PyMOL Python script that loads the backbone (N, CA, C, O; Angstrom):
from pymol import cmd

cmd.read_pdbstr("""\
ATOM      1  N   ALA A   1     -90.288 220.818-132.419  1.00  0.00           N
ATOM      2  CA  ALA A   1     -89.432 221.996-132.876  1.00  0.00           C
ATOM      3  C   ALA A   1     -90.308 222.778-133.922  1.00  0.00           C
ATOM      4  O   ALA A   1     -90.244 224.005-134.001  1.00  0.00           O
ATOM      5  N   LEU A   2     -91.067 222.075-134.663  1.00  0.00           N
ATOM      6  CA  LEU A   2     -91.943 222.605-135.681  1.00  0.00           C
ATOM      7  C   LEU A   2     -92.971 223.730-134.940  1.00  0.00           C
ATOM      8  O   LEU A   2     -93.140 224.862-135.393  1.00  0.00           O
ATOM      9  N   LEU A   3     -93.522 223.295-133.913  1.00  0.00           N
ATOM     10  CA  LEU A   3     -94.405 224.221-133.238  1.00  0.00           C
ATOM     11  C   LEU A   3     -93.548 225.555-132.799  1.00  0.00           C
ATOM     12  O   LEU A   3     -93.960 226.706-132.944  1.00  0.00           O
ATOM     13  N   GLY A   4     -92.404 225.220-132.290  1.00  0.00           N
ATOM     14  CA  GLY A   4     -91.521 226.438-131.890  1.00  0.00           C
ATOM     15  C   GLY A   4     -91.246 227.337-132.944  1.00  0.00           C
ATOM     16  O   GLY A   4     -91.280 228.555-132.767  1.00  0.00           O
ATOM     17  N   ALA A   5     -90.949 226.763-134.140  1.00  0.00           N
ATOM     18  CA  ALA A   5     -90.649 227.541-135.295  1.00  0.00           C
ATOM     19  C   ALA A   5     -91.974 228.363-135.790  1.00  0.00           C
ATOM     20  O   ALA A   5     -91.969 229.494-136.274  1.00  0.00           O
ATOM     21  N   CYS A   6     -93.028 227.589-135.573  1.00  0.00           N
ATOM     22  CA  CYS A   6     -94.275 228.403-136.069  1.00  0.00           C
ATOM     23  C   CYS A   6     -94.457 229.500-135.097  1.00  0.00           C
ATOM     24  O   CYS A   6     -94.835 230.584-135.541  1.00  0.00           O
ATOM     25  N   ARG A   7     -94.225 229.356-133.737  1.00  0.00           N
ATOM     26  CA  ARG A   7     -94.368 230.634-132.947  1.00  0.00           C
ATOM     27  C   ARG A   7     -93.415 231.638-133.279  1.00  0.00           C
ATOM     28  O   ARG A   7     -93.781 232.812-133.229  1.00  0.00           O
ATOM     29  N   ILE A   8     -92.219 231.351-133.620  1.00  0.00           N
ATOM     30  CA  ILE A   8     -91.198 232.402-133.913  1.00  0.00           C
ATOM     31  C   ILE A   8     -91.705 233.135-135.166  1.00  0.00           C
ATOM     32  O   ILE A   8     -91.593 234.359-135.238  1.00  0.00           O
ATOM     33  N   HIS A   9     -92.265 232.408-136.160  1.00  0.00           N
ATOM     34  CA  HIS A   9     -92.453 232.975-137.457  1.00  0.00           C
ATOM     35  C   HIS A   9     -93.977 233.380-137.812  1.00  0.00           C
ATOM     36  O   HIS A   9     -94.372 233.873-138.869  1.00  0.00           O
ATOM     37  N   GLY A  10     -94.705 233.063-136.715  1.00  0.00           N
ATOM     38  CA  GLY A  10     -96.207 233.383-136.718  1.00  0.00           C
ATOM     39  C   GLY A  10     -97.059 232.741-137.835  1.00  0.00           C
ATOM     40  O   GLY A  10     -97.901 233.368-138.477  1.00  0.00           O
ATOM     41  N   HIS A  11     -96.745 231.347-138.020  1.00  0.00           N
ATOM     42  CA  HIS A  11     -97.422 230.435-138.887  1.00  0.00           C
ATOM     43  C   HIS A  11     -98.544 229.706-138.130  1.00  0.00           C
ATOM     44  O   HIS A  11     -98.406 228.554-137.720  1.00  0.00           O
ATOM     45  N   VAL A  12     -99.660 230.433-137.966  1.00  0.00           N
ATOM     46  CA  VAL A  12    -100.658 229.877-136.998  1.00  0.00           C
ATOM     47  C   VAL A  12    -101.313 228.556-137.605  1.00  0.00           C
ATOM     48  O   VAL A  12    -101.491 227.530-136.950  1.00  0.00           O
ATOM     49  N   GLY A  13    -101.650 228.725-138.963  1.00  0.00           N
ATOM     50  CA  GLY A  13    -102.252 227.482-139.647  1.00  0.00           C
ATOM     51  C   GLY A  13    -101.494 226.183-139.502  1.00  0.00           C
ATOM     52  O   GLY A  13    -101.928 225.076-139.181  1.00  0.00           O
ATOM     53  N   LEU A  14    -100.066 226.621-139.859  1.00  0.00           N
ATOM     54  CA  LEU A  14     -99.180 225.355-139.778  1.00  0.00           C
ATOM     55  C   LEU A  14     -99.084 224.883-138.274  1.00  0.00           C
ATOM     56  O   LEU A  14     -99.054 223.679-138.018  1.00  0.00           O
ATOM     57  N   ALA A  15     -99.039 225.800-137.325  1.00  0.00           N
ATOM     58  CA  ALA A  15     -98.887 225.337-135.893  1.00  0.00           C
ATOM     59  C   ALA A  15    -100.174 224.509-135.481  1.00  0.00           C
ATOM     60  O   ALA A  15    -100.071 223.515-134.762  1.00  0.00           O
ATOM     61  N   LYS A  16    -101.373 224.954-135.959  1.00  0.00           N
ATOM     62  CA  LYS A  16    -102.522 224.143-135.584  1.00  0.00           C
ATOM     63  C   LYS A  16    -102.522 222.739-136.095  1.00  0.00           C
ATOM     64  O   LYS A  16    -102.949 221.808-135.412  1.00  0.00           O
ATOM     65  N   HIS A  17    -102.025 222.587-137.342  1.00  0.00           N
ATOM     66  CA  HIS A  17    -101.879 221.235-138.001  1.00  0.00           C
ATOM     67  C   HIS A  17    -100.761 220.450-137.211  1.00  0.00           C
ATOM     68  O   HIS A  17    -100.867 219.238-137.019  1.00  0.00           O
ATOM     69  N   ALA A  18     -99.741 221.150-136.785  1.00  0.00           N
ATOM     70  CA  ALA A  18     -98.603 220.405-136.204  1.00  0.00           C
ATOM     71  C   ALA A  18     -99.070 219.922-134.788  1.00  0.00           C
ATOM     72  O   ALA A  18     -98.828 218.792-134.364  1.00  0.00           O
ATOM     73  N   ALA A  19     -99.745 220.858-134.115  1.00  0.00           N
ATOM     74  CA  ALA A  19    -100.366 220.485-132.772  1.00  0.00           C
ATOM     75  C   ALA A  19    -101.361 219.364-132.830  1.00  0.00           C
ATOM     76  O   ALA A  19    -101.350 218.521-131.933  1.00  0.00           O
ATOM     77  N   GLU A  20    -102.230 219.290-133.827  1.00  0.00           N
ATOM     78  CA  GLU A  20    -103.143 218.285-133.929  1.00  0.00           C
ATOM     79  C   GLU A  20    -102.388 217.078-134.195  1.00  0.00           C
ATOM     80  O   GLU A  20    -102.725 216.073-133.570  1.00  0.00           O
ATOM     81  N   TRP A  21    -101.370 216.996-135.060  1.00  0.00           N
ATOM     82  CA  TRP A  21    -100.719 215.804-135.254  1.00  0.00           C
ATOM     83  C   TRP A  21     -99.931 215.197-134.027  1.00  0.00           C
ATOM     84  O   TRP A  21     -99.882 213.985-133.815  1.00  0.00           O
ATOM     85  N   VAL A  22     -99.335 216.126-133.259  1.00  0.00           N
ATOM     86  CA  VAL A  22     -98.713 215.873-131.830  1.00  0.00           C
ATOM     87  C   VAL A  22     -99.623 215.177-130.952  1.00  0.00           C
ATOM     88  O   VAL A  22     -99.333 214.133-130.366  1.00  0.00           O
ATOM     89  N   LEU A  23    -100.902 215.870-130.861  1.00  0.00           N
ATOM     90  CA  LEU A  23    -101.992 215.447-130.062  1.00  0.00           C
ATOM     91  C   LEU A  23    -102.647 214.239-130.386  1.00  0.00           C
ATOM     92  O   LEU A  23    -103.275 213.643-129.511  1.00  0.00           O
ATOM     93  N   ASP A  24    -102.572 213.779-131.621  1.00  0.00           N
ATOM     94  CA  ASP A  24    -103.122 212.554-132.066  1.00  0.00           C
ATOM     95  C   ASP A  24    -102.116 211.409-131.676  1.00  0.00           C
ATOM     96  O   ASP A  24    -102.541 210.282-131.424  1.00  0.00           O
ATOM     97  N   VAL A  25    -100.862 211.693-131.631  1.00  0.00           N
ATOM     98  CA  VAL A  25     -99.829 210.704-131.210  1.00  0.00           C
ATOM     99  C   VAL A  25     -99.834 210.706-129.741  1.00  0.00           C
ATOM    100  O   VAL A  25     -99.840 209.620-129.162  1.00  0.00           O
ATOM    101  N   ASP A  26     -99.834 211.902-129.015  1.00  0.00           N
ATOM    102  CA  ASP A  26     -99.739 211.836-127.616  1.00  0.00           C
ATOM    103  C   ASP A  26    -100.785 212.898-127.059  1.00  0.00           C
ATOM    104  O   ASP A  26    -100.507 214.086-126.898  1.00  0.00           O
ATOM    105  N   PRO A  27    -101.956 212.355-126.799  1.00  0.00           N
ATOM    106  CA  PRO A  27    -102.956 213.362-126.380  1.00  0.00           C
ATOM    107  C   PRO A  27    -102.809 214.037-125.028  1.00  0.00           C
ATOM    108  O   PRO A  27    -103.568 214.951-124.704  1.00  0.00           O
ATOM    109  N   GLN A  28    -101.820 213.587-124.219  1.00  0.00           N
ATOM    110  CA  GLN A  28    -101.518 214.292-123.050  1.00  0.00           C
ATOM    111  C   GLN A  28    -100.275 215.093-123.031  1.00  0.00           C
ATOM    112  O   GLN A  28     -99.642 215.370-122.012  1.00  0.00           O
ATOM    113  N   ASN A  29     -99.942 215.483-124.380  1.00  0.00           N
ATOM    114  CA  ASN A  29     -98.680 216.324-124.538  1.00  0.00           C
ATOM    115  C   ASN A  29     -98.949 217.736-124.104  1.00  0.00           C
ATOM    116  O   ASN A  29     -99.555 218.445-124.907  1.00  0.00           O
ATOM    117  N   ASN A  30     -98.599 218.227-122.995  1.00  0.00           N
ATOM    118  CA  ASN A  30     -99.013 219.440-122.445  1.00  0.00           C
ATOM    119  C   ASN A  30     -98.240 220.531-123.262  1.00  0.00           C
ATOM    120  O   ASN A  30     -98.725 221.637-123.499  1.00  0.00           O
ATOM    121  N   ALA A  31     -97.031 220.141-123.661  1.00  0.00           N
ATOM    122  CA  ALA A  31     -96.411 221.149-124.419  1.00  0.00           C
ATOM    123  C   ALA A  31     -96.870 221.802-125.641  1.00  0.00           C
ATOM    124  O   ALA A  31     -96.730 222.988-125.941  1.00  0.00           O
ATOM    125  N   ALA A  32     -97.525 220.733-126.406  1.00  0.00           N
ATOM    126  CA  ALA A  32     -98.254 221.144-127.699  1.00  0.00           C
ATOM    127  C   ALA A  32     -99.388 222.046-127.379  1.00  0.00           C
ATOM    128  O   ALA A  32     -99.584 223.065-128.041  1.00  0.00           O
ATOM    129  N   PHE A  33    -100.171 221.681-126.336  1.00  0.00           N
ATOM    130  CA  PHE A  33    -101.246 222.666-125.942  1.00  0.00           C
ATOM    131  C   PHE A  33    -100.819 223.951-125.637  1.00  0.00           C
ATOM    132  O   PHE A  33    -101.351 224.928-126.163  1.00  0.00           O
ATOM    133  N   VAL A  34     -99.714 224.066-124.667  1.00  0.00           N
ATOM    134  CA  VAL A  34     -99.265 225.375-124.243  1.00  0.00           C
ATOM    135  C   VAL A  34     -98.766 226.238-125.458  1.00  0.00           C
ATOM    136  O   VAL A  34     -99.099 227.410-125.640  1.00  0.00           O
ATOM    137  N   LEU A  35     -97.910 225.498-126.280  1.00  0.00           N
ATOM    138  CA  LEU A  35     -97.424 226.295-127.440  1.00  0.00           C
ATOM    139  C   LEU A  35     -98.482 226.850-128.437  1.00  0.00           C
ATOM    140  O   LEU A  35     -98.350 227.950-128.975  1.00  0.00           O
ATOM    141  N   LEU A  36     -99.532 226.029-128.650  1.00  0.00           N
ATOM    142  CA  LEU A  36    -100.411 226.470-129.479  1.00  0.00           C
ATOM    143  C   LEU A  36    -101.282 227.598-128.879  1.00  0.00           C
ATOM    144  O   LEU A  36    -101.736 228.525-129.551  1.00  0.00           O
ATOM    145  N   SER A  37    -101.456 227.448-127.667  1.00  0.00           N
ATOM    146  CA  SER A  37    -102.260 228.567-126.927  1.00  0.00           C
ATOM    147  C   SER A  37    -101.473 229.971-126.959  1.00  0.00           C
ATOM    148  O   SER A  37    -102.034 231.053-127.131  1.00  0.00           O
ATOM    149  N   ASN A  38    -100.189 229.804-126.782  1.00  0.00           N
ATOM    150  CA  ASN A  38     -99.202 230.863-126.849  1.00  0.00           C
ATOM    151  C   ASN A  38     -99.196 231.515-128.127  1.00  0.00           C
ATOM    152  O   ASN A  38     -99.198 232.741-128.231  1.00  0.00           O
ATOM    153  N   ILE A  39     -99.187 230.619-129.236  1.00  0.00           N
ATOM    154  CA  ILE A  39     -99.271 231.142-130.567  1.00  0.00           C
ATOM    155  C   ILE A  39    -100.408 232.014-130.873  1.00  0.00           C
ATOM    156  O   ILE A  39    -100.274 233.106-131.426  1.00  0.00           O
ATOM    157  N   TYR A  40    -101.621 231.474-130.475  1.00  0.00           N
ATOM    158  CA  TYR A  40    -102.777 232.159-130.564  1.00  0.00           C
ATOM    159  C   TYR A  40    -102.857 233.594-129.823  1.00  0.00           C
ATOM    160  O   TYR A  40    -103.371 234.600-130.310  1.00  0.00           O
ATOM    161  N   ALA A  41    -102.324 233.508-128.709  1.00  0.00           N
ATOM    162  CA  ALA A  41    -102.283 234.735-127.793  1.00  0.00           C
ATOM    163  C   ALA A  41    -101.376 235.735-128.501  1.00  0.00           C
ATOM    164  O   ALA A  41    -101.656 236.934-128.522  1.00  0.00           O
ATOM    165  N   ALA A  42    -100.217 235.197-129.116  1.00  0.00           N
ATOM    166  CA  ALA A  42     -99.294 236.263-129.668  1.00  0.00           C
ATOM    167  C   ALA A  42     -99.910 236.892-130.920  1.00  0.00           C
ATOM    168  O   ALA A  42     -99.479 237.999-131.243  1.00  0.00           O
ATOM    169  N   VAL A  43    -100.847 236.332-131.653  1.00  0.00           N
ATOM    170  CA  VAL A  43    -101.548 236.963-132.822  1.00  0.00           C
ATOM    171  C   VAL A  43    -102.915 237.585-132.372  1.00  0.00           C
ATOM    172  O   VAL A  43    -103.716 238.031-133.193  1.00  0.00           O
ATOM    173  N   GLY A  44    -103.120 237.588-131.094  1.00  0.00           N
ATOM    174  CA  GLY A  44    -104.488 238.183-130.544  1.00  0.00           C
ATOM    175  C   GLY A  44    -105.720 237.348-130.893  1.00  0.00           C
ATOM    176  O   GLY A  44    -106.796 237.916-131.083  1.00  0.00           O
ATOM    177  N   ARG A  45    -105.599 235.981-130.987  1.00  0.00           N
ATOM    178  CA  ARG A  45    -106.793 235.284-131.276  1.00  0.00           C
ATOM    179  C   ARG A  45    -107.114 234.618-129.908  1.00  0.00           C
ATOM    180  O   ARG A  45    -106.914 233.421-129.702  1.00  0.00           O
ATOM    181  N   TRP A  46    -107.608 235.448-129.020  1.00  0.00           N
ATOM    182  CA  TRP A  46    -107.919 235.143-127.607  1.00  0.00           C
ATOM    183  C   TRP A  46    -109.086 233.981-127.569  1.00  0.00           C
ATOM    184  O   TRP A  46    -109.044 233.079-126.732  1.00  0.00           O
ATOM    185  N   ASP A  47    -109.980 234.073-128.411  1.00  0.00           N
ATOM    186  CA  ASP A  47    -111.097 233.029-128.372  1.00  0.00           C
ATOM    187  C   ASP A  47    -110.500 231.668-128.634  1.00  0.00           C
ATOM    188  O   ASP A  47    -110.979 230.708-128.030  1.00  0.00           O
ATOM    189  N   SER A  48    -109.470 231.484-129.503  1.00  0.00           N
ATOM    190  CA  SER A  48    -108.840 230.244-129.876  1.00  0.00           C
ATOM    191  C   SER A  48    -107.987 229.855-128.645  1.00  0.00           C
ATOM    192  O   SER A  48    -108.069 228.707-128.206  1.00  0.00           O
ATOM    193  N   LYS A  49    -107.195 230.741-128.089  1.00  0.00           N
ATOM    194  CA  LYS A  49    -106.459 230.607-126.986  1.00  0.00           C
ATOM    195  C   LYS A  49    -107.227 229.937-125.866  1.00  0.00           C
ATOM    196  O   LYS A  49    -106.839 228.925-125.283  1.00  0.00           O
ATOM    197  N   GLU A  50    -108.409 230.625-125.603  1.00  0.00           N
ATOM    198  CA  GLU A  50    -109.213 230.028-124.428  1.00  0.00           C
ATOM    199  C   GLU A  50    -109.865 228.582-124.882  1.00  0.00           C
ATOM    200  O   GLU A  50    -110.084 227.733-124.018  1.00  0.00           O
ATOM    201  N   LYS A  51    -110.141 228.354-126.156  1.00  0.00           N
ATOM    202  CA  LYS A  51    -110.637 227.086-126.526  1.00  0.00           C
ATOM    203  C   LYS A  51    -109.573 225.999-126.322  1.00  0.00           C
ATOM    204  O   LYS A  51    -109.927 224.875-125.967  1.00  0.00           O
ATOM    205  N   VAL A  52    -108.249 226.303-126.539  1.00  0.00           N
ATOM    206  CA  VAL A  52    -107.135 225.336-126.378  1.00  0.00           C
ATOM    207  C   VAL A  52    -106.945 225.118-124.798  1.00  0.00           C
ATOM    208  O   VAL A  52    -106.751 223.984-124.362  1.00  0.00           O
ATOM    209  N   ARG A  53    -107.004 226.213-123.973  1.00  0.00           N
ATOM    210  CA  ARG A  53    -106.891 225.845-122.570  1.00  0.00           C
ATOM    211  C   ARG A  53    -108.057 225.203-121.895  1.00  0.00           C
ATOM    212  O   ARG A  53    -107.891 224.576-120.849  1.00  0.00           O
ATOM    213  N   LYS A  54    -109.340 225.345-122.502  1.00  0.00           N
ATOM    214  CA  LYS A  54    -110.456 224.696-122.086  1.00  0.00           C
ATOM    215  C   LYS A  54    -110.252 223.183-122.451  1.00  0.00           C
ATOM    216  O   LYS A  54    -110.568 222.343-121.609  1.00  0.00           O
ATOM    217  N   MET A  55    -109.772 222.815-123.590  1.00  0.00           N
ATOM    218  CA  MET A  55    -109.509 221.524-123.988  1.00  0.00           C
ATOM    219  C   MET A  55    -108.641 220.832-123.088  1.00  0.00           C
ATOM    220  O   MET A  55    -108.862 219.674-122.734  1.00  0.00           O
ATOM    221  N   MET A  56    -107.486 221.624-122.638  1.00  0.00           N
ATOM    222  CA  MET A  56    -106.496 221.163-121.598  1.00  0.00           C
ATOM    223  C   MET A  56    -107.304 220.786-120.310  1.00  0.00           C
ATOM    224  O   MET A  56    -107.092 219.678-119.817  1.00  0.00           O
ATOM    225  N   MET A  57    -108.208 221.623-119.734  1.00  0.00           N
ATOM    226  CA  MET A  57    -108.817 221.385-118.653  1.00  0.00           C
ATOM    227  C   MET A  57    -109.720 220.148-118.834  1.00  0.00           C
ATOM    228  O   MET A  57    -109.644 219.234-118.014  1.00  0.00           O
ATOM    229  N   ASP A  58    -110.598 220.083-119.907  1.00  0.00           N
ATOM    230  CA  ASP A  58    -111.497 219.009-120.141  1.00  0.00           C
ATOM    231  C   ASP A  58    -110.817 217.620-120.213  1.00  0.00           C
ATOM    232  O   ASP A  58    -111.404 216.622-119.793  1.00  0.00           O
ATOM    233  N   LYS A  59    -109.463 217.558-120.797  1.00  0.00           N
ATOM    234  CA  LYS A  59    -108.751 216.239-120.892  1.00  0.00           C
ATOM    235  C   LYS A  59    -107.847 216.060-119.493  1.00  0.00           C
ATOM    236  O   LYS A  59    -107.195 215.040-119.274  1.00  0.00           O
ATOM    237  N   GLY A  60    -107.900 217.111-118.651  1.00  0.00           N
ATOM    238  CA  GLY A  60    -107.064 216.828-117.494  1.00  0.00           C
ATOM    239  C   GLY A  60    -105.685 217.090-117.649  1.00  0.00           C
ATOM    240  O   GLY A  60    -104.907 216.734-116.763  1.00  0.00           O
ATOM    241  N   VAL A  61    -105.245 217.725-118.765  1.00  0.00           N
ATOM    242  CA  VAL A  61    -103.912 217.985-119.039  1.00  0.00           C
ATOM    243  C   VAL A  61    -103.543 219.268-118.213  1.00  0.00           C
ATOM    244  O   VAL A  61    -104.300 220.239-118.221  1.00  0.00           O
ATOM    245  N   LYS A  62    -102.332 219.261-117.476  1.00  0.00           N
ATOM    246  CA  LYS A  62    -101.768 220.276-116.661  1.00  0.00           C
ATOM    247  C   LYS A  62    -100.567 220.771-117.472  1.00  0.00           C
ATOM    248  O   LYS A  62     -99.955 220.086-118.292  1.00  0.00           O
ATOM    249  N   LYS A  63    -100.283 222.142-117.121  1.00  0.00           N
ATOM    250  CA  LYS A  63     -99.075 222.736-117.698  1.00  0.00           C
ATOM    251  C   LYS A  63     -98.082 222.519-116.640  1.00  0.00           C
ATOM    252  O   LYS A  63     -98.319 222.811-115.468  1.00  0.00           O
ATOM    253  N   ASP A  64     -96.877 221.968-117.072  1.00  0.00           N
ATOM    254  CA  ASP A  64     -95.699 221.936-116.230  1.00  0.00           C
ATOM    255  C   ASP A  64     -95.220 223.324-115.545  1.00  0.00           C
ATOM    256  O   ASP A  64     -95.145 224.287-116.307  1.00  0.00           O
ATOM    257  N   PRO A  65     -94.943 223.490-114.412  1.00  0.00           N
ATOM    258  CA  PRO A  65     -94.445 224.828-113.821  1.00  0.00           C
ATOM    259  C   PRO A  65     -93.003 225.032-114.446  1.00  0.00           C
ATOM    260  O   PRO A  65     -92.172 224.158-114.692  1.00  0.00           O
ATOM    261  N   GLY A  66     -92.912 226.374-114.640  1.00  0.00           N
ATOM    262  CA  GLY A  66     -91.553 226.847-115.173  1.00  0.00           C
ATOM    263  C   GLY A  66     -90.733 226.822-114.087  1.00  0.00           C
ATOM    264  O   GLY A  66     -91.175 226.998-112.952  1.00  0.00           O
ATOM    265  N   ARG A  67     -89.396 226.588-114.356  1.00  0.00           N
ATOM    266  CA  ARG A  67     -88.328 226.289-113.404  1.00  0.00           C
ATOM    267  C   ARG A  67     -87.067 227.040-113.867  1.00  0.00           C
ATOM    268  O   ARG A  67     -86.756 227.119-115.055  1.00  0.00           O
ATOM    269  N   SER A  68     -86.401 227.554-112.921  1.00  0.00           N
ATOM    270  CA  SER A  68     -85.160 228.300-113.241  1.00  0.00           C
ATOM    271  C   SER A  68     -84.193 228.051-112.005  1.00  0.00           C
ATOM    272  O   SER A  68     -84.615 227.820-110.872  1.00  0.00           O
ATOM    273  N   CYS A  69     -82.959 228.116-112.319  1.00  0.00           N
ATOM    274  CA  CYS A  69     -81.956 228.031-111.305  1.00  0.00           C
ATOM    275  C   CYS A  69     -80.906 229.165-111.500  1.00  0.00           C
ATOM    276  O   CYS A  69     -80.697 229.649-112.612  1.00  0.00           O
ATOM    277  N   ILE A  70     -80.261 229.565-110.389  1.00  0.00           N
ATOM    278  CA  ILE A  70     -79.159 230.750-110.600  1.00  0.00           C
ATOM    279  C   ILE A  70     -78.134 230.258-109.594  1.00  0.00           C
ATOM    280  O   ILE A  70     -78.492 229.626-108.601  1.00  0.00           O
ATOM    281  N   GLU A  71     -76.911 230.533-109.833  1.00  0.00           N
ATOM    282  CA  GLU A  71     -75.821 230.414-108.844  1.00  0.00           C
ATOM    283  C   GLU A  71     -75.384 231.681-108.376  1.00  0.00           C
ATOM    284  O   GLU A  71     -74.997 232.507-109.203  1.00  0.00           O
ATOM    285  N   VAL A  72     -75.393 231.977-107.029  1.00  0.00           N
ATOM    286  CA  VAL A  72     -74.830 233.221-106.474  1.00  0.00           C
ATOM    287  C   VAL A  72     -74.101 232.838-105.312  1.00  0.00           C
ATOM    288  O   VAL A  72     -74.552 232.174-104.380  1.00  0.00           O
ATOM    289  N   ASN A  73     -72.776 233.363-105.437  1.00  0.00           N
ATOM    290  CA  ASN A  73     -71.846 233.018-104.422  1.00  0.00           C
ATOM    291  C   ASN A  73     -71.620 231.443-104.089  1.00  0.00           C
ATOM    292  O   ASN A  73     -71.573 231.036-102.929  1.00  0.00           O
ATOM    293  N   CYS A  74     -71.504 230.708-105.079  1.00  0.00           N
ATOM    294  CA  CYS A  74     -71.421 229.338-105.092  1.00  0.00           C
ATOM    295  C   CYS A  74     -72.635 228.559-104.511  1.00  0.00           C
ATOM    296  O   CYS A  74     -72.536 227.377-104.182  1.00  0.00           O
ATOM    297  N   GLN A  75     -73.647 229.188-104.415  1.00  0.00           N
ATOM    298  CA  GLN A  75     -74.902 228.580-103.872  1.00  0.00           C
ATOM    299  C   GLN A  75     -75.939 228.594-105.001  1.00  0.00           C
ATOM    300  O   GLN A  75     -76.176 229.621-105.637  1.00  0.00           O
ATOM    301  N   VAL A  76     -76.516 227.490-105.217  1.00  0.00           N
ATOM    302  CA  VAL A  76     -77.623 227.388-106.340  1.00  0.00           C
ATOM    303  C   VAL A  76     -78.973 227.618-105.569  1.00  0.00           C
ATOM    304  O   VAL A  76     -79.319 227.103-104.506  1.00  0.00           O
ATOM    305  N   HIS A  77     -79.649 228.511-106.355  1.00  0.00           N
ATOM    306  CA  HIS A  77     -81.118 228.871-105.917  1.00  0.00           C
ATOM    307  C   HIS A  77     -82.101 228.452-106.972  1.00  0.00           C
ATOM    308  O   HIS A  77     -81.940 228.907-108.105  1.00  0.00           O
ATOM    309  N   ALA A  78     -83.077 227.656-106.735  1.00  0.00           N
ATOM    310  CA  ALA A  78     -84.061 227.317-107.613  1.00  0.00           C
ATOM    311  C   ALA A  78     -85.384 227.899-107.499  1.00  0.00           C
ATOM    312  O   ALA A  78     -85.902 227.961-106.384  1.00  0.00           O
ATOM    313  N   PHE A  79     -86.027 228.357-108.583  1.00  0.00           N
ATOM    314  CA  PHE A  79     -87.265 229.032-108.651  1.00  0.00           C
ATOM    315  C   PHE A  79     -88.157 228.290-109.368  1.00  0.00           C
ATOM    316  O   PHE A  79     -87.753 227.704-110.372  1.00  0.00           O
ATOM    317  N   VAL A  80     -89.472 228.199-108.979  1.00  0.00           N
ATOM    318  CA  VAL A  80     -90.595 227.435-109.647  1.00  0.00           C
ATOM    319  C   VAL A  80     -91.747 228.526-109.845  1.00  0.00           C
ATOM    320  O   VAL A  80     -92.098 229.252-108.916  1.00  0.00           O
ATOM    321  N   ALA A  81     -92.289 228.586-111.075  1.00  0.00           N
ATOM    322  CA  ALA A  81     -93.433 229.550-111.275  1.00  0.00           C
ATOM    323  C   ALA A  81     -94.515 228.640-111.899  1.00  0.00           C
ATOM    324  O   ALA A  81     -94.226 227.786-112.737  1.00  0.00           O
ATOM    325  N   GLY A  82     -95.631 228.831-111.507  1.00  0.00           N
ATOM    326  CA  GLY A  82     -96.953 228.159-112.198  1.00  0.00           C
ATOM    327  C   GLY A  82     -97.494 226.929-111.364  1.00  0.00           C
ATOM    328  O   GLY A  82     -98.487 226.310-111.748  1.00  0.00           O
TER     329      GLY A  82
END
""", "prot")
cmd.dss("prot")
cmd.show_as("cartoon", "prot")
cmd.util.cbc("prot")
cmd.orient("prot")
């Protein structure tokens, strides 16, 4: 939740500390990596974004694909991206 709030309000420094704490507790937490990467991208820190993505690759952490469902005419359609 804290990382999500940091993304909304642009608190990059706090996001970095929160992500470090989460990753100390759970080094395979892909959500922390992805959120931090997206926060860096949102503020134009592309070099930091790439470092986070490289850390993910080096540690073998993979991003979960995005999933959506929609119901049309009483039939559910699922979509996966990523």
